[in-house]
Structures are given as C-alpha cells and as structure tokens.
N, C-alpha and C positions, 0 to 999 in steps of 0.2 A: 504494500500500500504506500502511495506517495505521502511523505510527511507533510508537504505543503498542500493544503486543500482550501478551497473557498468556503466561506461561512455557510453558504447554502448547502454544500455537500455534507459538511459536518452535521448540520441540523437535520438533514434527511437521514443520515446514518443513526444519529441519536434517536430521532423519532421512531425509526424502524426497530431499533434495539429495545427501546423503552416500551413500545406498544405491546410487546410480548413478555415483558419482564414483570414478575410478581415479586415486589420487594419484601424482604424479610422484616417482620414486625417483632418488636421486643416488648413484652409486658413486664415491666420492672417497677413496681410501686415505690421502691426506694429511690428511684431516679426521677428527677424533675423533667417534665416534658419540654422539649425545645425543638426548634426547626431552623434550618439554614437554606440558603439559595445558592446553588451552583449556577451562576449567571454567565451565559455565553454571549459575548458582544463582538460584533464585527468591527475591526479596526483596519481600515484600508482593504476591505473585503476579505481579510484573514480573520478566522475565529480566535478569540482570546477568552480566557477564563478570568473572571473578576474576583480578586481577593482584597481583604482589608488587613492592614497592620493595626493591631490594637494598641491603644495608648497604655501608659503606666497608671492611668487613673481608674481603670475598670477593676471590678472585683475579681474576675476570673480571667486566666490566660493573658496576663499582662505582656505586651510586646510581641505576642505571637501573630503569625500569619494565619488567617482563617477566612471562611466564607461569611458574608453578611448573614446575620441571624441572631437568635437569642431565645430566651425562655418564653413559653406560652403564658398568656394572661387569661383571666376569666372572660375578658372581652373578645378574645380570639375564638371564632366558631370552629376553626380547624387548624391543624398544624401548617397547612399551606398558607392560611391567612397570617399565621405568625411569621413565616419566612418572608412573605411580601411586606408586612408591616415593618418588620425589623430592617429590611433592605431599604425601605423608604426613610426610616428614621436615621439609619447609619450613613447612607450615601446618597439619599435624595432621589432614588429611582422610583417613579410612581408605579403603582400596581397595574394601571392600564397600559404601561409600556413594557410589561413582561408577559410573555406567553409561556405558561408552564407546560412542559412536554413530558414530564414523567417524574418518577420518584425512585430513589435508591434505597438500600437497606438501612434500617434504623441502626444506630450505634450508641453505645453507652460510653461516656467519657470518664476519665479519671476524676473529674470534678463532679461526678454523679448527675450528669444530664443524660437523658434519653433523647438523642437527636434524630429527627426525621429530615433527611436531605431531599430537597426538590431541585429539579433541573429546569431552568428557564432560559428563554431566549429574549434578549433585549431588542425590542422592536421600536426604535425611535431614532431621532436624528443622530447620524454617526459623529457629528461634531459635539455631542452632548458633553457637558462638563459636570462632574459629580459635585454634589453639595454635601460635604461630610459633617458629621457630628463631632466637633472637636474634643468632646469629653471621651468618646469611645474610639474614634478612628484617627490614627496618626497619618495614614495615607492609603490611597487605593492603588493596588498593583494589578496590572493586566498582563497575564502570561500567555504568550502565543501557544495555541494548541500544537503547532508544529514542533515547538521545543519539548512539550510534554511527551510527544510520541518518539522523540529521538532516542536511539540506543544509548543507554547510560544516563539518561536524565533522572531516572529513579534509582535510588540507592537503597539497600536493605540494611537496617540497623538492628542490633540486638537490644531488646528492652525486657525488663522484668515485668511480668503480668501474671497476677494470681499465683505468685510464688514460683513461677518458672520463666525461663528465658524464651522469648519468641522473636521471630524476625518480622520487622514492620517496615513499610515503605517510607521514604522521605525524598524530598526534591529540593534542589538549590537553584535559585534563579536570581541572577544579578545581586548577589549578596543576601538574598532573603531565603530563609530555610523554612520549608513547608513540611510539617511533621505531625505526628499524633493522629487524632480522628480526622483532621482535615486532609492529611495525606492518604489515609485509608479511603475516604470518600472519593478523592481525586483519582486514586488508583482504580477504584471500581468503575468510574466514569470512562477512564482510558481503556480499560479492558472491554467495556461495552462497545466502544468505537472500533476496537481491533477485531 
C-alpha cells in the first residue's frame, strides 16, 4: 500500500473498515466513563490525525500527547456526545463540522477512565484555525497519516501492567512522544487502515 494517500482515500478505507467493525465494550464500574475523538483532517489534501498536548494545569496526564476528549457528564446523552463536546471545548471544532464514521475498542487507562474512542472526519474549511482552551491545551499537533504508516514509526516499549511486563506501542513525531492509551488507540486505527 502506498504510504502517501489522499484524504478521500483514507476516509473511504476507514469507513469500509469501521462499517464492519464491532468495537469491544468494557463494563468496569470502577472506571469513570470518558470519550475521545480521533479526528482526521485534510491538510493540503493529505490526511492528518489531530492530537493535543496537555498543559501542566490539568488534573490528569499533564504534558502528554492525547486525542481531544474527557470525562462524561450527566448532561452528555452518549459517549459520542462527550467526545464532540470535549473536542469543541478543547480546540474549538464545532460538532456540525465533524462526521463520525465509527468507533474503536473501549480502553481503561491507568488513571481509571473507561475511554470510548470515536473516529471522525473534519469537514470544514481547510484553512481553519483551532481555538484552544489555554487551561487544558498547550498546542494542537497534526501528524500526517503517511508518517504513521511508515516502517519504524511505531516502537514497542516494555511496560509493567497488572504485575507483568507487556509490550505496548509508542510513536515519536517531531519531538512529541505518543504513548499509553493514546498510542494503543492510534495503533488500532492504523491496523484498520492496513
């Protein structure tokens, strides 16, 4: 498969893969429900995945690279609504400018969140400028999908989990390290495209 693909090609591949995909649900009453948005945006007709770098002011995951998202509130009717609301609050992308195309497997984080990841396509002005929440977001990082598909872009790290050592994915892009649950979600998205 060619690493460089147009945004339309990637979206078609993702839509086809996610249409038949039945995401794994986790029922863990001890974990707080949360949701994130894996947002795909076309930059110069090339697909990019949108991440945020968290500030040192937030309660959880200070300074980490993650997807826009956060905890569910009583006002959120669904996990999808949570992901869209949090994306608007964090980077200013309006709900009506995102087309949700599917969902990935739930994941439980070390900070005791049960995260439901949604995949969405940004359908708005390509010149759009993000409006970030300075308390939560230090910066927005857009990573080309072609980079994520490159051989060697993903590294495997040994981590301790549940009293045993496990191999987990991580990515480094222009000095930013993507690891933990975010890297696991990203890895699942990449595998669906492949």
